[in-house]
C-alpha positions in Angstrom: 98.4 118.7 120.7 100.1 122.0 120.9 98.4 125.3 120.9 100.5 127.9 119.0 100.1 131.8 119.4 100.9 132.2 115.6 101.5 129.9 112.8 103.1 131.2 109.6 102.4 129.4 106.3 104.6 130.2 103.2 103.0 129.1 100.0 104.3 129.0 96.5 103.3 127.7 93.1 105.1 127.8 90.0 105.1 126.5 86.4 108.0 126.1 84.0 106.6 127.8 81.0 103.2 129.4 81.4 101.3 127.0 81.2 103.8 124.2 81.8 104.9 121.5 84.4 103.8 123.0 87.6 104.0 122.3 91.4 103.1 123.8 94.7 105.3 124.1 97.9 104.1 124.8 101.4 106.0 125.4 104.7 104.3 125.7 108.1 106.5 127.4 110.8 106.2 128.6 114.4 108.9 130.8 115.9 111.3 129.6 113.1 110.6 125.9 113.8 109.3 124.0 110.9 106.1 122.2 111.8 105.2 120.7 108.4 106.5 120.9 104.8 104.7 119.8 101.6 105.4 119.7 97.8 103.4 118.3 95.1 103.6 118.2 91.3 100.2 119.3 89.9 100.7 118.7 86.2 100.3 121.2 83.4 99.2 124.5 84.9 99.8 128.3 84.9 101.7 130.2 87.5 98.6 131.8 89.0 96.6 128.6 89.1 99.5 126.9 90.9 99.7 129.9 93.3 96.0 129.5 94.2 96.3 125.6 94.5 99.2 126.0 96.9 97.1 128.3 99.1 94.1 125.9 99.0 96.2 122.9 99.8 97.8 124.8 102.8 94.4 125.6 104.2 93.3 121.9 103.6 96.5 120.7 105.4 95.9 123.2 108.3 92.4 121.7 108.8 93.5 118.1 108.5 96.4 118.4 110.9 94.0 120.2 113.3 96.7 122.8 114.3 95.6 125.0 117.0 96.5 128.7 116.9 94.9 132.1 117.5 96.7 133.7 114.6 97.4 132.4 111.1 99.7 134.3 108.7 100.0 133.4 105.1 103.0 134.6 103.2 102.9 134.5 99.4 105.1 135.9 96.7 102.1 136.3 94.3 101.0 139.9 94.6 98.0 139.1 92.3 96.6 136.3 94.6 97.1 138.4 97.8 95.4 141.4 96.2 92.5 139.3 95.0 92.0 137.6 98.3 92.2 141.0 100.1 89.6 142.4 97.8 91.8 144.9 96.1 91.5 143.1 92.6 88.6 141.2 91.1 89.0 137.5 90.0 88.1 137.6 86.3 89.5 134.2 85.3 86.6 131.6 85.6 88.9 128.8 86.6 90.7 130.9 89.2 87.2 132.0 90.6 86.4 128.5 91.4 89.5 128.0 93.4 89.1 131.5 94.9 85.6 130.5 96.2 86.9 127.2 97.7 89.6 129.2 99.5 87.1 131.5 100.9 85.0 128.7 102.2 88.1 127.0 103.7 89.0 130.3 105.5 85.6 130.5 107.0 86.0 126.9 108.4 89.3 127.9 109.9 87.7 130.9 111.5 84.9 128.7 112.9 87.6 126.3 114.3 88.8 129.2 116.5 91.4 131.1 114.6 90.9 134.6 115.6 93.2 136.3 113.0 94.0 135.3 109.4 96.4 137.5 107.5 97.3 137.0 103.9 100.4 139.0 103.1 102.7 139.6 100.0 106.4 139.0 100.5 109.3 139.2 98.1 110.2 136.2 96.3 113.6 135.8 98.0 111.9 135.7 101.4 109.9 132.6 100.2 112.9 130.4 99.4 112.0 127.2 101.1 108.5 127.0 99.5 110.1 127.8 96.1 112.6 125.0 96.6 109.7 122.6 97.3 108.0 123.6 94.1 111.2 123.1 92.0 112.1 119.8 93.8 108.5 118.5 93.0 108.9 119.5 89.3 112.4 118.1 89.0 111.3 114.8 90.5 108.5 114.5 88.1 110.5 115.4 85.0 113.6 113.3 85.8 
């Protein structure tokens, strides 16, 4: 098992229509090397729910794969999710609040597993291309 100084995880969730057919996409990288990719169709959902579910699934995969790192950086193109997780906005939607709380619990487990730094950062959509491709591929595979 490798120990990495930093792992970057790009996540994306999207729905065609809002709500509509939705999927999530996740890319784990280290120094531009892809460590793991994941895409999944999640059924009818909203964009915001898909974004939250993408992050939750990324955290679950991180724990399941038992990656070892001292710094974990999450890059999301959802400004809303980033601001809610960083405490700048309140989570008012009841369904999102449930996923939000699950994410907080998973983040605590990751800290307990030895990750010293966790950063959740907003990036522009054009910097999240591969995760977005995985979202669209999962929706296309389901609809075709």
